C-alpha positions as CSV (number, residue, x, y, z in Angstrom):
1,M,49.6,99.9,84.5
2,E,49.5,102.1,87.4
3,P,52.7,104.6,87.3
4,D,55.3,103.9,89.6
5,I,56.0,106.6,92.4
6,A,59.5,107.9,92.8
7,G,61.2,106.7,95.9
8,N,61.0,102.9,95.5
9,Y,64.5,102.1,95.0
10,R,65.5,99.3,92.8
11,L,68.6,97.1,92.5
12,L,70.8,97.9,89.5
13,K,71.6,95.1,87.0
14,L,75.4,95.3,85.9
15,G,76.6,92.8,83.2
16,G,74.0,90.3,84.8
17,A,75.2,90.9,88.5
18,L,73.5,92.8,91.1
19,A,75.1,95.7,92.4
20,Q,73.8,96.5,95.9
21,I,74.1,99.3,98.3
22,G,77.9,99.5,99.7
23,S,79.3,98.1,96.5
24,G,80.1,99.5,93.1
25,S,82.6,100.1,90.5
26,N,85.3,103.2,89.9
27,F,83.9,103.3,86.6
28,P,82.6,107.1,85.7
29,A,78.9,107.1,86.4
30,V,78.4,108.5,82.5
31,K,80.0,105.2,81.3
32,L,78.1,102.9,83.8
33,V,74.9,104.5,82.5
34,Q,75.7,103.2,79.2
35,I,74.9,99.5,80.3
36,F,71.6,100.4,82.2
37,T,68.6,97.9,81.0
38,A,65.8,100.0,79.8
39,D,64.1,99.6,83.0
40,D,67.4,100.8,85.0
41,W,67.5,104.0,82.6
42,E,63.7,105.0,83.2
43,G,64.4,104.5,87.0
44,F,67.5,106.7,87.1
45,T,65.6,109.3,85.0
46,E,62.9,108.9,87.5
47,E,65.3,109.7,90.1
48,Y,66.8,112.7,88.6
49,V,63.2,114.2,87.8
50,A,62.4,113.6,91.6
51,S,65.9,115.5,92.4
52,V,64.9,118.6,90.8
53,A,63.4,120.3,93.5
54,P,61.7,122.5,94.5
55,A,60.5,122.4,90.6
56,Y,58.1,119.5,91.0
57,K,55.4,118.5,93.6
58,L,55.1,114.9,92.5
59,T,57.3,112.8,90.2
60,V,55.3,109.8,88.4
61,R,57.0,107.0,86.3
62,F,54.5,105.7,83.5
63,T,55.7,102.5,82.5
64,G,54.7,100.1,79.7
65,P,51.9,100.2,76.9
66,G,49.6,103.1,76.7
67,D,51.5,105.4,78.2
68,M,50.9,107.9,75.0
69,G,54.6,109.2,74.9
70,R,55.0,109.9,78.9
71,D,57.8,108.3,80.6
72,V,58.4,110.3,83.5
73,V,56.4,113.1,84.6
74,G,57.2,115.9,86.7
75,F,54.0,117.6,87.9
76,K,54.9,121.4,89.1
77,T,51.4,122.0,91.0
78,D,48.9,119.6,92.8
79,K,46.6,119.9,89.9
80,G,48.3,116.9,88.1
81,F,47.8,117.2,84.1
82,E,45.3,120.0,84.7
83,G,48.6,122.1,85.9
84,S,51.7,122.8,84.8
85,W,54.0,119.6,84.3
86,D,57.2,118.4,82.3
87,N,57.8,115.4,80.4
88,Y,60.8,113.3,80.1
89,Q,61.1,110.6,77.5
90,C,63.7,107.9,78.4
91,K,65.6,106.1,75.6
92,R,67.9,103.5,75.8
93,Y,69.5,102.3,72.4
94,G,72.6,101.2,71.2
95,D,74.0,104.5,70.1
96,A,73.3,108.2,71.0
97,L,69.9,109.2,69.8
98,V,69.0,110.6,66.2
99,P,66.1,112.1,64.6
100,S,64.6,108.8,63.6
101,D,64.4,107.6,67.0
102,V,62.2,110.2,68.4
103,W,59.6,111.0,65.5
104,V,57.0,108.6,66.8
105,E,57.3,110.3,70.3
106,I,56.6,113.6,69.3
107,G,54.0,112.6,67.1
108,K,52.2,110.7,70.0
109,L,52.2,114.1,71.9
110,I,50.9,115.9,69.0
111,Y,48.2,113.5,68.6
112,Y,47.2,112.6,72.0
113,T,46.9,116.2,73.1
114,F,45.0,117.0,69.9
115,R,42.7,114.4,71.3
116,K,42.7,116.4,74.5
117,E,43.9,113.2,76.0
118,F,45.9,115.7,78.2
119,P,47.5,119.2,77.7
120,P,50.9,119.7,76.3
121,P,53.8,120.1,78.7
122,E,55.6,122.8,79.5
123,N,58.8,121.2,78.6
124,Y,59.5,118.0,76.7
125,Y,62.9,116.5,77.4
126,F,64.8,113.7,75.4
127,A,67.1,111.8,77.6
128,G,69.4,108.9,76.0
129,S,71.4,106.6,78.0
130,K,74.2,107.1,75.2
131,D,73.3,110.9,75.0
132,I,71.8,112.8,72.3
133,G,73.6,112.9,68.9
134,L,74.7,115.9,67.3
135,S,72.0,116.0,64.1
136,L,69.3,115.5,67.0
137,K,70.7,118.2,69.0
138,K,70.7,120.5,66.2
139,L,66.9,120.1,65.4
140,L,66.1,120.2,69.3
141,T,67.5,123.7,69.5
142,D,65.5,124.8,66.1
143,A,62.0,124.5,66.4
144,A,61.0,125.5,62.8
145,Q,63.2,122.7,61.3
146,L,62.2,120.3,63.9
147,K,58.5,121.0,62.8
148,A,59.2,120.8,59.0
149,Q,61.1,117.4,59.5
150,L,58.4,116.1,61.6
151,I,55.9,116.5,58.9
152,A,58.3,115.1,56.1
153,N,58.8,112.2,58.2
154,W,55.2,111.6,59.5
155,D,54.3,109.0,57.0
156,K,57.3,106.9,57.3
157,H,57.7,107.0,61.4
158,C,54.2,108.2,62.9
159,R,51.4,107.0,60.4
160,K,51.3,103.4,61.5
161,R,53.2,103.7,64.7
162,I,51.2,106.3,67.1
163,T,48.6,103.6,67.9
164,D,48.2,99.7,67.0
165,T,44.7,100.1,65.7
166,E,44.8,102.6,63.3
167,E,46.6,104.7,61.1
168,I,46.8,108.4,62.1
169,K,47.0,110.8,58.8
170,L,48.6,114.0,59.0
171,E,45.4,115.9,57.6
172,G,42.5,118.1,58.7
173,G,42.2,119.3,62.2
174,L,45.4,117.2,63.2
175,K,47.6,119.1,60.6
176,T,46.3,122.4,61.8
177,Y,46.9,121.7,65.2
178,L,50.5,120.5,64.5
179,D,51.1,123.7,62.5
180,A,50.1,126.0,65.6
181,F,51.9,123.8,68.0
182,D,54.9,125.3,70.0
183,F,57.9,122.9,69.1
184,K,60.1,124.7,71.6
185,I,59.1,122.6,74.3
186,F,61.1,119.8,72.8
187,K,64.6,119.9,74.2
188,P,67.7,117.6,74.9
189,L,68.7,116.8,78.3
190,S,72.3,115.3,78.5
191,V,73.5,112.5,80.7
192,V,76.3,114.7,82.2
193,A,73.7,117.2,83.5
194,M,71.6,114.5,84.7
195,I,74.6,112.9,86.7
196,G,75.6,116.4,87.8
197,V,72.1,116.7,89.9
198,H,71.8,112.9,90.6
199,Y,75.3,113.3,92.0
200,K,73.9,115.6,95.1
201,T,70.9,113.1,96.1
202,P,70.7,109.8,98.1
203,Y,69.8,108.0,95.0
204,Y,73.4,108.3,93.8
205,T,75.3,106.0,96.0
206,R,72.2,103.6,96.4
207,R,72.6,103.1,92.3
208,F,76.1,103.4,91.7
209,G,77.7,102.0,95.0
210,A,80.4,103.2,97.6
211,A,83.0,103.7,95.1
212,N,81.2,106.7,93.4
213,I,80.1,108.1,96.9
214,P,80.1,112.0,96.4
215,E,82.8,113.8,98.1
216,R,81.8,115.5,101.5
217,P,81.8,119.4,101.6
218,A,83.6,120.9,104.3
219,A,82.5,120.2,108.1
220,E,80.9,123.0,109.8
221,L,82.1,124.9,112.7
222,P,80.4,125.3,116.0
223,P,78.7,128.8,116.4
224,A,80.0,130.8,119.2
225,D,76.8,129.9,121.7
226,V,75.7,126.7,122.4
227,Q,72.6,125.8,120.4
228,A,69.6,123.8,122.0
229,K,70.6,120.5,119.9
230,E,73.9,120.3,121.8
231,S,72.4,121.4,125.1
232,R,72.6,117.5,126.8
233,Y,76.2,116.7,125.8
234,V,77.2,120.1,127.0
235,Q,75.7,119.5,130.2
236,Q,77.2,116.4,130.2
237,L,80.6,117.9,129.8
238,L,80.3,120.5,132.4
239,A,79.2,117.4,134.7
240,A,82.1,115.7,134.1
241,Y,84.5,118.7,134.7
242,A,83.2,119.1,138.0
243,D,83.7,115.7,138.8
244,H,87.4,116.2,137.7
245,K,87.9,119.4,139.6
246,G,85.7,118.6,142.5
247,V,84.0,121.7,142.5
248,P,80.5,122.7,140.9
249,V,80.7,124.0,137.4
250,S,77.2,125.0,136.2
251,E,77.9,127.4,133.1
252,V,80.4,127.4,130.2
253,K,81.9,130.8,131.5
254,D,83.2,128.8,134.6
255,L,85.6,127.2,132.4
256,A,88.0,130.1,131.9
257,Q,89.6,129.4,135.2
258,W,91.3,126.3,133.8
259,P,92.6,126.9,130.1
260,E,93.1,123.4,129.6
261,I,89.8,122.3,130.5
262,E,88.2,125.3,128.3
263,Q,90.2,124.0,125.5
264,H,89.3,120.6,125.9
265,F,85.5,121.9,125.9
266,N,86.1,123.8,122.5
267,R,87.6,121.0,120.8
268,A,84.5,118.6,122.0
269,R,81.9,121.1,120.2
270,E,84.3,121.2,117.3
271,L,84.4,117.3,117.1
272,F,80.4,117.3,117.7
273,Y,79.7,119.6,114.6
274,H,82.1,117.6,112.4
275,A,80.2,114.4,113.3
276,E,76.9,116.6,112.6
277,S,78.3,117.6,109.5
278,L,78.6,113.8,108.3
279,R,75.1,113.3,109.5
280,N,73.7,116.1,107.5
281,F,75.9,114.8,104.6
282,A,74.3,111.4,104.8
283,R,70.9,112.7,105.2
284,D,71.4,115.0,102.1
285,S,73.4,112.8,99.8
286,V,73.6,109.1,100.8
287,D,71.0,107.8,103.4
288,A,70.1,109.3,106.7
289,G,70.4,105.6,107.9
290,M,73.8,105.2,107.1
291,F,75.1,107.8,109.7
292,D,72.9,105.9,112.4
293,A,74.8,102.5,111.2
294,V,78.0,104.0,111.9
295,T,77.2,105.5,114.9
296,E,76.0,102.3,116.4
297,E,79.2,100.7,115.2
298,I,81.0,103.4,116.9
299,Y,78.8,102.6,120.1
300,V,79.5,98.9,119.8
301,G,83.4,99.5,119.7
302,T,83.6,101.8,122.5
303,V,80.9,100.7,125.0
304,D,83.4,98.3,126.9
305,T,85.9,101.1,127.2
306,Y,83.2,103.4,128.6
307,E,81.9,101.0,131.1
308,M,85.7,100.6,132.6
309,V,86.3,101.9,136.1
310,Y,87.6,105.3,136.1
311,D,89.2,108.2,138.7
312,D,86.8,110.4,137.2
313,A,84.6,111.2,134.4
314,L,86.8,113.3,132.3
315,A,89.0,110.2,132.4
316,R,86.2,108.3,130.9
317,I,85.7,110.7,128.2
318,R,89.2,110.8,127.2
319,S,89.4,106.9,127.0
320,T,86.1,106.4,125.2
321,V,87.2,109.1,122.5
322,T,90.6,107.4,122.2
323,Q,88.8,104.4,121.4
324,A,86.6,105.4,118.8
325,G,89.4,106.7,117.1
326,N,90.9,103.3,116.8
327,I,87.7,101.9,115.3
328,S,87.6,101.7,111.4
329,P,84.0,101.3,110.6
330,T,82.9,99.0,107.5
331,C,79.0,99.1,108.1
332,N,78.1,100.8,104.9
333,A,79.5,103.2,102.0
334,L,79.5,106.1,103.9
335,C,82.2,104.6,106.0
336,V,84.8,105.8,103.2
337,R,84.1,109.4,103.8
338,V,84.2,108.9,108.0
339,Q,87.2,110.8,109.4
340,T,88.8,110.6,113.0
341,Q,86.9,113.9,114.0
342,D,83.6,112.2,113.2
343,K,84.4,109.3,115.3
344,H,85.5,111.2,118.1
345,G,82.5,113.3,117.7
346,I,80.0,110.6,117.5
347,C,80.9,109.7,121.2
348,H,79.4,113.3,121.8
349,H,76.4,112.4,119.8
350,L,76.1,109.1,122.0
351,A,76.3,111.5,125.1
352,N,74.1,113.9,123.7
353,K,71.2,110.9,123.4
354,D,72.4,109.6,127.0
355,R,73.8,106.7,125.6
356,F,77.2,107.6,127.2
357,V,76.6,109.3,130.5
358,W,79.7,110.4,131.9
359,V,79.4,110.9,135.6
360,K,78.6,107.7,137.2
């Protein structure tokens, strides 16, 4: 079966119901993963691996029979298995993982790398939806004991289970290979650690819903000098001030003669950057398209106010921004993190793209 490349988002089945983007539960994520299907757990692990950037150039999920013990693979170079890579073995069982759950997986890796189907990974992580039990954690931090216990359990757990076509006896060259194998590559990976990374990515809200959307970081403040990315709405503000005062205003420094106008300009820049912080948060932690949807909802809710007749352009700005603050967007999960400053600042984002032109 072809591997499933990270980035194809799947719906999450919770208790037989579909939890789609924008819905969700206020249960802790660490509890929610315990009711994942096996496919969802592998999908979550794939998303986690894809998020451990810049460690991996490519993340690939191998699904179904014939995976040779590889569930989700993170390639550290462009050379695939010929370069450095890590393996993530996903286990969704009724309880925390114990040693008997992993012997055959370790046996598969030993056997297939002995046959040179692929080289050993740099790291081999075990990830269980109900976490790793204490007995297995101890073994995964004691390479010598892990090797000894694998040898002791080979006939019971590996000999008839590595392949369906033959028994794999631990003897001869295979035994020699196992004895020399570096068992330090096998490591536990806790659910909490995985969620800690996953939480900071756009995958998180898609999988766990709006109730679990991450907290926003503090909004950035505008730099002292106007930046290229804000040049258009700043030009529009200067034109609006000129329209209001009835005199030319060509540069920001011209505003010093009117303290109340200068204060309005400084607030406008703070609001623009507040909304810019929301845009960056959506891009990095939720979904870039969600900010666009919120912006569209603000536009639709303010455009009639914007199009009314005013004495001057500054009055148009003030009325439009005030109306934006009255809107409570509901279009998607990002809305729970939208603040009044963002709604005001989005008006300046719209002006930055000429969707609002203040001077008619």
